[in-house]
Structure formats: C-alpha cells, structure tokens
Backbone bond lengths (Angstrom), bond angles and torsions (degrees), N, CA, C in turn:
res aa  C-N    CA-C-N  psi(-1)  N-CA   C-N-CA  omega(-1)  CA-C   N-CA-C  phi
1 M - - - 1.443 - - 1.534 109.29 -
2 T 1.313 116.27 138.45 1.461 119.20 -177.66 1.526 111.16 -81.15
3 N 1.320 114.88 155.15 1.457 121.40 177.55 1.526 110.17 -82.78
4 W 1.306 115.01 171.72 1.458 122.42 177.26 1.521 108.90 -91.41
5 Q 1.329 116.78 146.75 1.447 122.05 172.85 1.529 107.30 -105.19
6 V 1.326 115.64 160.42 1.461 120.83 -178.43 1.527 108.83 -110.88
7 I 1.335 114.23 129.85 1.466 121.93 179.24 1.525 108.94 -107.97
8 Y 1.324 116.36 138.32 1.461 122.66 173.81 1.523 106.77 -101.90
9 T 1.343 116.85 125.24 1.462 120.21 -175.10 1.522 111.46 -102.03
10 K 1.321 114.48 169.58 1.457 120.34 171.93 1.525 107.68 -71.12
11 P 1.340 117.78 156.97 1.467 119.90 -176.66 1.528 112.95 -55.64
12 K 1.330 116.25 130.73 1.473 124.18 176.52 1.534 113.32 60.11
13 Q 1.335 117.71 23.65 1.464 120.24 -178.83 1.522 112.69 -120.57
14 E 1.320 116.63 26.57 1.461 120.48 178.93 1.530 111.03 -61.67
15 A 1.332 116.99 -44.92 1.470 121.07 -178.03 1.526 110.70 -65.43
16 R 1.310 117.10 -41.00 1.465 121.43 178.62 1.525 110.34 -62.92
17 A 1.319 116.31 -47.08 1.465 120.61 179.35 1.528 110.14 -62.49
18 S 1.321 117.00 -42.30 1.461 121.64 179.32 1.526 111.12 -59.85
19 E 1.316 116.78 -44.30 1.467 121.27 179.67 1.531 111.47 -63.77
20 H 1.317 116.98 -46.91 1.467 120.27 -178.10 1.527 112.03 -68.27
21 L 1.321 117.31 -35.99 1.463 120.03 176.84 1.522 110.44 -68.06
22 G 1.335 116.95 -40.68 1.459 121.53 177.18 1.513 112.05 -59.93
23 N 1.337 117.18 -35.34 1.467 121.74 177.64 1.523 112.60 -65.48
24 Q 1.347 116.14 -17.92 1.471 120.71 179.65 1.528 111.70 -100.18
25 D 1.320 117.84 16.19 1.465 123.49 -178.41 1.522 113.53 68.09
26 V 1.326 117.15 22.86 1.458 121.42 176.03 1.526 106.71 -89.70
27 E 1.340 116.35 131.03 1.462 120.42 176.59 1.528 107.75 -78.80
28 V 1.336 116.55 124.54 1.464 121.67 -175.01 1.523 109.55 -120.00
29 Y 1.329 115.73 134.68 1.459 120.57 170.61 1.523 107.37 -115.72
30 F 1.332 115.35 116.73 1.462 123.34 -177.97 1.528 107.79 -122.47
31 P 1.346 117.32 86.72 1.471 119.60 -176.34 1.525 112.07 -70.90
32 K 1.350 115.06 131.50 1.461 121.67 178.59 1.523 108.76 -128.84
33 I 1.314 115.11 151.98 1.464 120.79 176.00 1.524 108.78 -127.80
34 T 1.315 114.48 155.43 1.459 120.43 176.67 1.517 108.15 -100.30
35 L 1.319 115.37 127.27 1.459 121.93 -179.57 1.513 109.82 -118.78
36 E 1.325 116.22 148.95 1.451 120.42 168.31 1.519 105.79 -89.14
37 K 1.332 116.72 123.70 1.457 121.04 -179.67 1.514 109.50 -130.22
38 I 1.309 115.51 154.12 1.453 120.16 173.76 1.525 107.21 -86.99
39 V 1.338 115.90 116.62 1.461 122.35 178.56 1.516 107.12 -122.48
40 R 1.319 115.79 116.31 1.466 122.20 -178.31 1.529 111.49 51.78
41 G 1.322 115.56 43.47 1.453 120.92 176.36 1.517 115.87 82.38
42 E 1.329 118.39 -2.38 1.463 121.76 179.91 1.521 110.27 -116.52
43 L 1.328 115.32 144.46 1.457 121.31 176.86 1.525 108.92 -80.42
44 K 1.336 117.55 118.00 1.467 121.78 -178.43 1.520 109.93 -131.38
45 D 1.339 115.19 153.61 1.463 120.77 174.98 1.522 108.74 -83.58
46 T 1.323 117.16 129.25 1.459 121.58 176.44 1.522 108.93 -130.36
47 E 1.312 116.15 143.33 1.458 121.25 178.16 1.526 108.03 -98.27
48 E 1.324 115.99 128.60 1.460 121.40 -177.78 1.522 110.23 -134.67
49 P 1.341 116.28 154.58 1.465 119.03 176.27 1.527 110.99 -63.51
50 L 1.324 115.86 138.76 1.456 120.17 175.70 1.532 109.45 -67.49
51 F 1.332 116.41 -38.22 1.462 122.66 177.01 1.528 108.12 -123.11
52 P 1.332 117.92 89.13 1.466 119.13 -178.21 1.529 111.52 -54.11
53 R 1.332 115.33 133.33 1.470 125.93 177.25 1.532 114.53 75.31
54 Y 1.355 118.21 9.43 1.456 119.97 179.14 1.522 111.40 -124.86
55 L 1.330 116.03 139.63 1.464 123.55 173.92 1.524 107.88 -129.84
56 F 1.316 115.52 152.84 1.464 121.27 174.72 1.519 106.65 -108.68
57 V 1.333 117.11 131.93 1.465 120.68 -177.19 1.517 111.45 -132.71
58 K 1.350 114.75 149.08 1.462 122.97 169.84 1.519 105.06 -118.39
59 I 1.309 115.65 119.72 1.464 120.55 -173.96 1.522 109.82 -102.62
60 P 1.347 116.69 119.87 1.469 119.04 177.23 1.533 110.81 -67.19
61 Q 1.326 116.05 158.94 1.465 120.66 -176.69 1.521 113.30 -61.93
62 H 1.337 117.99 -31.13 1.471 119.74 -177.02 1.534 113.28 -79.00
63 V 1.345 117.31 -3.52 1.467 120.58 -179.87 1.523 109.26 -102.37
64 S 1.316 115.36 131.69 1.459 121.38 -179.51 1.531 110.77 -75.74
65 W 1.330 116.28 137.29 1.462 121.27 178.21 1.530 109.95 -64.71
66 T 1.320 115.88 -30.63 1.460 120.32 178.51 1.524 110.90 -65.17
67 S 1.333 116.89 -41.05 1.463 118.91 179.61 1.527 110.91 -68.36
68 V 1.317 117.24 -31.93 1.467 120.77 176.25 1.522 109.11 -65.95
69 R 1.307 116.28 -47.88 1.464 121.19 -177.97 1.527 112.42 -65.15
70 S 1.341 117.15 -28.10 1.465 119.36 -178.59 1.532 113.02 -98.38
71 S 1.330 117.21 11.38 1.460 120.99 177.41 1.527 110.56 -67.90
72 R 1.330 115.49 152.86 1.466 120.53 178.73 1.528 109.94 -60.52
73 G 1.315 115.56 134.41 1.458 121.34 178.45 1.518 114.40 89.88
74 V 1.329 117.79 -14.04 1.469 121.43 -177.32 1.522 110.18 -93.49
75 M 1.344 115.96 133.45 1.469 120.53 173.57 1.531 108.80 -88.47
76 D 1.344 115.36 -55.91 1.462 119.70 -177.76 1.525 108.97 -175.97
77 F 1.300 115.42 175.30 1.455 120.75 171.36 1.526 107.82 -75.98
78 V 1.321 116.99 150.51 1.464 120.88 171.52 1.518 105.60 -78.37
79 K 1.328 115.71 129.79 1.462 120.63 -175.91 1.511 111.16 -129.81
80 F 1.317 114.68 151.60 1.451 122.56 170.34 1.514 105.38 -115.43
81 G 1.333 115.61 100.59 1.454 120.10 -170.61 1.518 107.45 69.57
82 S 1.329 117.20 -121.85 1.468 120.21 178.18 1.528 111.63 -101.22
83 R 1.326 116.55 1.41 1.468 121.82 -176.76 1.529 111.12 -94.89
84 I 1.319 117.00 127.51 1.456 122.13 179.46 1.526 109.34 -72.37
85 A 1.350 115.55 132.74 1.467 121.36 -178.73 1.522 110.17 -65.35
86 E 1.322 115.60 136.85 1.463 121.50 177.36 1.518 109.52 -123.84
87 V 1.331 114.57 148.52 1.457 121.83 178.17 1.523 107.07 -124.79
88 Q 1.324 116.41 134.30 1.461 120.54 -178.23 1.526 111.10 -72.45
89 N 1.324 115.00 151.34 1.466 122.01 179.59 1.523 112.29 -55.01
90 E 1.327 117.54 -37.77 1.465 121.48 -177.83 1.521 110.95 -60.96
91 L 1.331 117.41 -38.82 1.459 120.68 179.92 1.533 110.46 -67.25
92 I 1.322 117.22 -41.26 1.463 120.85 177.93 1.527 109.67 -63.78
93 N 1.334 117.71 -42.50 1.468 121.13 177.21 1.527 111.22 -60.68
94 T 1.316 116.47 -42.40 1.463 121.18 178.06 1.525 110.44 -62.58
95 L 1.323 117.08 -43.77 1.467 121.52 177.71 1.525 111.16 -61.53
96 E 1.328 116.56 -45.94 1.467 120.82 179.95 1.524 110.83 -58.35
97 N 1.330 116.80 -44.14 1.464 121.16 179.41 1.525 111.26 -64.72
98 A 1.336 116.63 -44.33 1.465 120.49 -178.38 1.526 111.01 -64.92
99 V 1.335 117.29 -41.95 1.468 120.71 -179.47 1.517 110.72 -67.42
100 S 1.337 117.68 -40.00 1.464 119.41 -178.86 1.531 112.00 -71.15
101 E 1.326 118.27 -31.11 1.460 121.55 179.00 1.517 111.81 -74.83
102 N 1.311 117.01 -37.55 1.468 121.71 -179.09 1.513 109.03 -100.07
103 Q 1.314 116.10 72.81 1.458 120.99 -175.97 1.520 112.79 -60.16
104 K 1.320 117.00 -32.49 1.452 119.09 -174.76 1.517 110.08 -141.22
105 C 1.333 116.04 127.96 1.451 121.10 175.21 1.522 107.17 -99.84
106 S 1.305 116.25 133.96 1.453 118.88 -172.98 1.511 109.95 -143.15
107 Y 1.309 114.52 154.72 1.451 120.49 173.17 1.521 107.19 -106.64
108 G 1.353 114.82 33.30 1.442 125.10 -171.03 1.516 117.40 -38.72
109 D 1.314 119.76 -49.40 1.453 121.58 -172.08 1.521 110.48 -92.91
110 V 1.318 116.52 58.27 1.461 121.51 -178.52 1.524 108.54 -79.49
111 P 1.333 116.84 131.80 1.468 119.96 179.56 1.535 111.68 -64.02
112 E 1.324 114.46 156.64 1.460 120.87 174.94 1.522 108.66 -83.61
113 S 1.311 116.69 157.31 1.459 121.83 176.69 1.525 109.53 -58.02
114 G 1.330 116.57 131.20 1.460 121.68 -179.92 1.526 113.97 92.71
115 E 1.314 117.40 -9.24 1.464 121.78 -178.69 1.532 110.66 -80.23
116 K 1.348 115.75 143.68 1.471 120.56 178.59 1.526 110.14 -75.20
117 V 1.339 115.82 138.66 1.459 122.11 179.60 1.519 109.85 -131.13
118 L 1.325 114.99 156.46 1.456 122.16 175.66 1.515 107.43 -112.85
119 I 1.321 116.81 131.93 1.464 121.49 178.62 1.526 107.58 -87.58
120 T 1.339 116.08 123.80 1.464 120.83 -172.33 1.525 113.72 -100.48
121 E 1.336 117.83 -17.74 1.471 120.72 -177.08 1.515 110.50 -139.78
122 G 1.322 115.14 163.01 1.462 120.81 172.57 1.516 113.06 88.63
123 E 1.315 114.70 -167.81 1.461 121.59 -174.81 1.526 114.02 -65.79
124 F 1.342 117.64 -22.44 1.463 121.30 179.50 1.526 112.73 -104.19
125 A 1.313 118.11 16.03 1.475 122.31 -177.72 1.516 110.68 -54.21
126 G 1.350 115.65 133.65 1.449 121.51 179.04 1.517 114.06 94.77
127 L 1.328 117.74 -14.71 1.463 120.82 179.77 1.519 110.61 -85.54
128 E 1.324 115.26 150.13 1.458 121.12 173.38 1.512 108.34 -100.30
129 G 1.318 115.30 147.30 1.446 120.94 177.59 1.511 109.65 -144.77
130 V 1.323 114.95 -174.99 1.458 121.55 178.28 1.521 107.77 -116.76
131 F 1.339 116.07 122.10 1.463 120.83 179.40 1.526 107.86 -66.09
132 Q 1.340 116.12 129.71 1.454 119.15 -179.14 1.527 111.21 -102.97
133 Q 1.343 116.80 -61.49 1.459 119.75 179.88 1.514 110.60 -164.04
134 R 1.313 114.42 161.25 1.458 122.47 176.47 1.522 108.07 -84.66
135 E 1.320 117.54 135.23 1.460 120.45 177.73 1.522 110.46 -95.34
136 S 1.320 116.30 -38.92 1.463 122.07 179.52 1.525 106.78 -149.28
137 E 1.345 116.46 -168.48 1.460 118.18 -178.95 1.519 113.00 -66.67
138 S 1.333 118.23 -20.75 1.460 118.89 -176.97 1.528 114.52 -126.33
139 R 1.321 118.51 -4.29 1.463 121.16 -178.06 1.525 110.47 -123.25
140 C 1.348 114.52 156.51 1.461 119.09 -178.95 1.533 109.42 -151.33
141 F 1.331 114.82 174.33 1.462 121.65 174.69 1.523 108.85 -111.90
142 V 1.331 115.30 135.59 1.454 122.39 178.41 1.520 107.65 -127.54
143 L 1.325 115.83 140.21 1.463 120.58 175.24 1.519 108.63 -93.22
144 L 1.329 115.77 122.16 1.468 121.80 178.11 1.525 108.61 -114.78
145 E 1.323 116.53 138.82 1.465 120.17 -179.69 1.524 109.69 -92.37
146 F 1.333 115.20 122.32 1.460 122.65 175.58 1.520 107.73 -129.91
147 L 1.315 117.41 127.38 1.469 123.18 175.51 1.528 111.93 50.99
148 G 1.316 116.58 42.91 1.456 121.24 174.39 1.517 115.83 80.77
149 R 1.320 118.23 6.15 1.465 118.82 177.26 1.518 110.28 -136.53
150 Y 1.322 116.69 150.60 1.461 121.77 -178.59 1.521 110.54 -86.95
151 N 1.330 114.82 134.90 1.460 121.44 177.87 1.526 108.73 -120.03
152 R 1.313 116.25 136.63 1.469 122.31 -179.40 1.533 108.57 -85.04
153 V 1.348 115.91 123.66 1.467 121.80 -177.67 1.527 108.69 -124.05
154 K 1.339 115.45 133.23 1.469 120.52 176.77 1.521 108.22 -92.62
155 M 1.361 116.28 134.02 1.460 119.33 179.35 1.520 111.44 -154.85
156 E 1.333 114.55 169.77 1.466 121.69 178.18 1.521 110.15 -72.06
157 L 1.321 116.45 137.23 1.467 121.14 176.20 1.523 111.64 -59.81
158 S 1.329 116.23 -32.71 1.469 120.49 -177.43 1.524 112.09 -64.88
159 R 1.332 118.33 -14.35 1.465 122.09 -179.96 1.529 112.47 -88.74
160 L 1.332 116.80 0.45 1.469 120.30 -174.51 1.514 111.50 -114.77
161 K 1.338 114.14 154.30 1.458 120.38 165.12 1.523 106.56 -145.17
162 K 1.317 115.01 153.49 1.458 119.21 -179.61 1.516 109.12 -63.75
163 A 1.335 116.44 135.95 1.467 121.08 179.56 1.514 109.46 -78.56
164 G 1.321 114.70 151.48 1.458 118.28 173.81 1.456 111.98 103.94
C-alpha cells in the first residue's frame, strides 16, 4: 500500500484544493475540527482545518504529479530537500480516529472574571492568580501577585484551571 504525500496549499484554499484534487481521482484527507469561538461577541461553533494550509493525498498511478501540483489552491508538495514528504497510513488512521472522536474542541469551563485560577503549564505553573477577562477564543488575562502588587499577564486558556 502506498503512503500519503503532503500538499501545501495557498492561504485559506484547502477546501478548493481538496475539491479540485478529488476531481482528478486523487484521494484527499483534509482533517477539520469544530471549535467554539467568540464571533462578534457570541460563542459559535466554527469548523477549521486541523493543519491550516496542509492536505494529505494519495495519488493513483494514472494521475500526473505535475497536474496535482498545478491544481487550483495547491502551492506545492511538502519536500525535504528534493524528496517529497510522506506520511504512513497508520498515522493517517490515527488522525482520522482522533478527529472523529473529538467532534468539538471547546474552552467550555472558562472562569468568570474575578475567579481564582491555578496555572498548570508554562513559566508560571503552580501559581494562583485571578482571572480577569478573555482576550480571544484561546487567550486571556490573569492577574498575578508579585512583590505585593498585581500584574496583568496574557496567557493561553488551556494553561488554566479553576482553583479550589
């Protein structure tokens, strides 16, 4: 069985490249995940590429590599020197299983403003702080006390958990 090759696409054109490659009988794997994001002040589900600008393809023998590379939305193959990057079938199977099991990624249990939080990762791991506000769907501001005064620190939401 042949391995998968990796395609690098033009910005935000993964779906276009996937469609055009599929029209040429190329097997395409385009992993996407559903995220909860803040859009115009509201929490909404959005589907995004798991690997922005990358597609995995299996090219049949009757399809020219040149036609794949010149398909709409495709920049080029991912290469290491002059060798085209390959991914084993087992890794693609593992990815497919992981994406199908985790249908939705969420920052669901976000602390309220003023709530105590514990930092679980990074340079401040183990410290407690006060959650101040969310900056984006994945980042926030936390107040940390240093030398008797509070300092505002920006960090990833994934590094926090509610204290207590």
